[in-house]
C-alpha positions as CSV (number, residue, x, y, z in Angstrom):
1,M,-57.3,238.0,72.5
2,Q,-57.6,235.0,70.4
3,L,-58.6,234.7,66.9
4,T,-61.2,231.7,66.3
5,S,-55.6,231.3,71.5
6,R,-48.7,232.7,78.0
7,K,-45.8,232.4,77.0
8,S,-44.4,229.0,78.0
9,K,-40.9,228.8,76.7
10,I,-38.8,230.5,73.9
11,L,-36.2,228.4,72.5
12,D,-32.5,229.8,72.3
13,H,-32.5,230.9,68.8
14,E,-35.8,232.5,68.9
15,L,-34.5,234.5,71.9
16,A,-31.4,235.4,69.8
17,V,-33.7,237.0,67.1
18,R,-35.5,239.0,69.8
19,R,-32.2,240.2,71.1
20,N,-30.9,241.2,67.6
21,V,-34.2,243.0,66.9
22,A,-33.9,244.7,70.3
23,Y,-30.3,245.7,69.4
24,Q,-31.2,247.2,66.2
25,L,-34.1,249.1,67.6
26,M,-31.8,250.6,70.1
27,G,-29.5,252.0,67.4
28,G,-28.7,249.6,64.7
29,K,-28.3,250.3,61.0
30,L,-30.7,252.5,59.4
31,T,-32.6,251.2,56.4
32,S,-34.9,252.7,53.8
33,H,-38.8,252.8,54.8
34,M,-41.9,253.0,52.7
35,K,-44.0,256.2,52.7
36,R,-47.9,256.1,52.2
37,Q,-50.1,259.1,52.3
38,K,-53.2,257.0,53.4
39,N,-55.1,256.6,56.4
40,N,-56.5,252.8,55.8
41,I,-53.9,250.2,55.0
42,S,-54.4,246.5,54.8
43,I,-51.4,244.3,55.0
44,Y,-51.0,240.9,53.4
45,F,-48.2,238.3,53.3
46,T,-47.7,235.5,50.9
47,D,-46.7,231.8,52.0
48,S,-44.1,229.7,50.4
49,K,-46.6,228.0,48.1
50,G,-47.9,231.5,46.8
51,G,-51.1,231.6,48.9
52,E,-52.0,235.1,50.0
53,Y,-53.1,235.9,53.6
54,F,-54.4,238.8,55.6
55,L,-52.1,240.1,58.5
56,L,-54.0,243.1,59.7
57,Q,-55.7,246.4,58.9
58,L,-54.4,249.7,60.2
59,L,-56.5,252.8,60.4
60,N,-55.9,256.4,61.3
61,I,-59.4,257.7,62.4
62,G,-58.4,261.1,63.6
63,T,-59.4,264.3,61.9
64,K,-57.2,266.7,64.0
65,T,-55.0,264.3,65.9
66,D,-53.7,260.9,65.2
67,E,-56.0,258.1,66.5
68,L,-54.7,254.6,65.6
69,K,-56.8,251.5,65.2
70,F,-55.7,247.9,64.4
71,I,-58.0,245.1,63.2
72,F,-56.9,241.6,62.8
73,N,-59.9,239.9,61.2
74,D,-62.8,240.3,58.9
75,P,-66.2,239.1,60.2
76,A,-67.2,238.2,56.5
77,T,-64.7,235.3,56.7
78,N,-66.6,233.7,59.6
79,T,-63.9,234.4,62.2
80,N,-64.3,236.0,65.6
81,G,-62.2,237.3,68.3
82,T,-62.2,236.2,71.9
83,Y,-61.3,238.6,74.6
84,N,-60.0,236.7,77.5
85,E,-60.4,238.5,80.9
86,T,-57.5,236.3,82.4
87,T,-54.6,235.4,80.0
88,G,-54.5,231.8,79.4
89,V,-58.0,231.1,80.8
90,L,-61.1,230.4,79.1
91,G,-63.7,232.0,81.5
92,D,-67.4,232.7,81.7
93,N,-66.8,236.5,81.4
94,D,-64.8,236.1,78.1
95,L,-66.2,238.3,75.3
96,I,-66.7,236.9,71.8
97,H,-66.9,239.6,69.1
98,P,-67.0,239.3,65.3
99,R,-64.4,242.1,64.8
100,P,-62.7,243.3,67.9
101,E,-60.1,246.1,67.8
102,I,-57.1,247.6,69.5
103,S,-56.9,251.4,69.5
104,Y,-53.9,253.8,70.5
105,H,-55.0,257.4,70.9
106,Y,-53.1,260.5,70.7
107,D,-53.3,261.0,74.5
108,G,-51.8,257.6,75.1
109,T,-54.9,255.7,75.9
110,M,-54.8,252.2,74.6
111,L,-57.8,250.1,74.5
112,W,-59.4,246.8,73.6
113,K,-62.5,247.6,71.8
114,M,-65.6,245.5,70.9
115,P,-67.8,247.9,68.7
116,A,-71.7,247.9,69.0
117,N,-73.3,245.5,66.6
118,K,-76.7,243.8,66.0
119,S,-76.2,241.5,69.0
120,Q,-74.6,244.2,71.2
121,S,-76.2,247.3,71.8
122,R,-73.4,249.2,73.1
123,A,-69.5,249.3,72.5
124,I,-67.4,247.7,75.3
125,H,-63.9,249.1,76.0
126,K,-61.2,247.5,78.1
127,N,-58.2,249.2,79.3
128,P,-55.4,246.7,80.2
129,L,-53.6,249.2,82.4
130,G,-56.8,249.9,84.3
131,A,-59.6,252.6,84.1
132,G,-58.1,256.1,83.3
133,R,-54.6,255.0,82.9
134,K,-52.5,255.8,79.9
135,R,-49.4,254.9,78.1
136,T,-47.0,257.4,76.2
137,P,-48.9,260.1,74.4
138,L,-48.0,259.9,70.7
139,P,-46.1,263.0,70.3
140,Q,-44.0,262.2,73.3
141,I,-42.7,258.8,71.9
142,T,-39.0,259.2,71.4
143,T,-37.9,255.8,70.7
144,W,-39.5,252.4,69.5
145,E,-42.1,251.3,72.0
146,P,-43.6,247.7,71.5
147,I,-47.2,247.8,71.6
148,I,-48.7,244.5,70.3
149,R,-47.6,241.0,69.9
150,Y,-49.3,238.9,67.2
151,R,-48.7,235.2,67.0
152,V,-49.9,233.6,64.0
153,Y,-50.2,229.7,64.4
154,D,-53.0,229.1,62.0
155,Y,-52.9,230.7,58.6
156,S,-56.4,229.7,57.7
157,L,-57.7,232.5,60.2
158,C,-55.7,235.1,58.2
159,K,-58.5,235.8,55.7
160,K,-59.9,238.9,54.0
161,D,-60.4,240.0,50.5
162,R,-57.7,242.1,49.0
163,S,-58.4,245.8,49.6
164,T,-58.3,248.5,47.0
165,S,-54.9,249.7,48.4
166,P,-53.2,246.7,49.8
167,V,-49.6,246.4,51.1
168,V,-48.2,243.0,50.2
169,L,-45.1,242.1,52.2
170,P,-42.0,240.9,50.4
171,S,-41.7,237.2,49.7
172,K,-40.1,235.4,52.6
173,P,-40.4,231.5,52.0
174,K,-38.4,230.6,55.0
175,L,-40.5,232.9,57.2
176,F,-43.9,232.4,55.8
177,D,-43.6,228.5,55.3
178,G,-46.9,227.6,56.9
179,T,-45.5,227.2,60.4
180,P,-45.9,229.8,63.2
181,F,-44.5,233.3,63.2
182,E,-44.6,236.3,65.4
183,C,-45.3,239.7,64.4
184,Q,-44.4,242.6,66.9
185,I,-45.8,246.2,66.3
186,Y,-43.9,249.2,67.5
187,L,-44.6,252.9,67.8
188,G,-41.5,255.2,67.2
189,S,-40.4,258.8,66.4
190,K,-39.7,259.8,62.9
191,D,-35.9,259.6,63.5
192,S,-36.0,256.2,65.1
193,P,-33.7,253.6,63.4
194,S,-35.1,250.7,61.4
195,V,-34.5,247.0,61.5
196,T,-32.5,245.1,58.9
197,N,-33.9,242.0,57.4
198,D,-32.4,238.5,56.9
199,E,-33.9,235.1,55.5
200,V,-36.2,234.5,58.5
201,T,-36.7,238.1,59.7
202,L,-38.8,240.8,58.1
203,S,-39.5,244.4,59.0
204,L,-42.0,246.9,57.5
205,R,-41.9,250.5,58.4
206,V,-44.8,252.7,57.6
207,S,-44.2,256.5,57.5
208,D,-46.4,259.5,56.8
209,F,-49.4,257.4,58.0
210,A,-49.5,259.3,61.3
211,E,-48.1,262.8,61.8
212,S,-46.7,262.1,65.3
213,V,-45.2,258.7,64.9
214,D,-43.9,255.9,62.5
215,L,-45.1,252.4,62.8
216,L,-42.8,249.4,62.6
217,F,-43.8,245.7,61.9
218,V,-41.2,243.2,62.8
219,M,-41.8,239.4,62.0
220,W,-39.8,236.3,62.8
221,K,-40.1,232.6,63.2
222,S,-41.8,231.3,66.4
223,Q,-41.0,228.0,67.8
224,L,-44.2,227.9,69.8
225,K,-46.9,225.8,68.0
226,G,-49.9,226.9,70.1
227,Q,-50.7,227.2,73.8
228,F,-52.5,225.5,76.6
229,L,-55.6,227.2,77.9
230,K,-57.3,226.5,81.2
231,L,-61.0,226.0,81.2
232,G,-62.3,228.5,84.0
233,N,-64.8,226.1,85.8
234,S,-62.8,222.9,85.7
235,G,-59.2,223.9,85.4
236,E,-58.8,221.4,82.6
237,Q,-56.2,222.3,80.0
238,V,-57.0,222.3,76.4
239,W,-54.5,222.9,73.5
240,S,-55.4,225.9,71.2
241,T,-53.9,226.9,68.0
242,N,-56.0,230.0,67.7
243,N,-54.0,233.0,66.6
244,L,-53.0,235.1,69.7
245,I,-53.0,238.9,70.0
246,E,-51.6,240.6,73.1
247,I,-51.1,244.2,74.2
248,I,-47.5,244.5,75.4
249,E,-47.1,246.0,78.8
250,L,-45.0,249.2,78.8
251,V,-42.1,248.8,81.2
252,Q,-41.7,252.1,83.1
């Protein structure tokens, strides 16, 4: 999904960051993490010039079980999301929605969602694994599982008025310097290790937001500046710097 863009190449030092994060997630040094007794969190980051930007909103909409929802834009800011049926292709069947969502449910169902609105009479759900297929149920997650990759190319698309209970990430001028970065989101058990930070890597762990899992957000610099997209009809390539959100396939 693009905020209104596949991986082409990752430079060596970006790959090194990924490997370091992966090593730590498998058993690196345990660090402290924040606790919040809330079911609605909006996360913001500050760039090197002091400007504040919206990263995402996290909801737990369950009453008896954990039902997680991720939202990446605010339609009041004149931004949309475009769901691409085929990755890297702008096609006739793509869906444009003022506030698309990703949900991860207690039973392991993970969906793209386009809620009903004034111009769309019914909600549309897309399962990237195929109809009826599921990932790991939340209470059965035993280690960190990556679920979402969010590449921020254009800070100007990260807009939302500050909420009443914001989480503002620590200042990281070398990470949030106006150039692209990547945020990867994980779900893990309560005793999963955390990731240590450095000048260009930042992690945020959210506990007690869900009963069955913790959430981990890990951010690092991206050397990708955007992506080429193919126009479905002509095959012509166009350059896009729309922010890109992907559901990460779970390797069985």
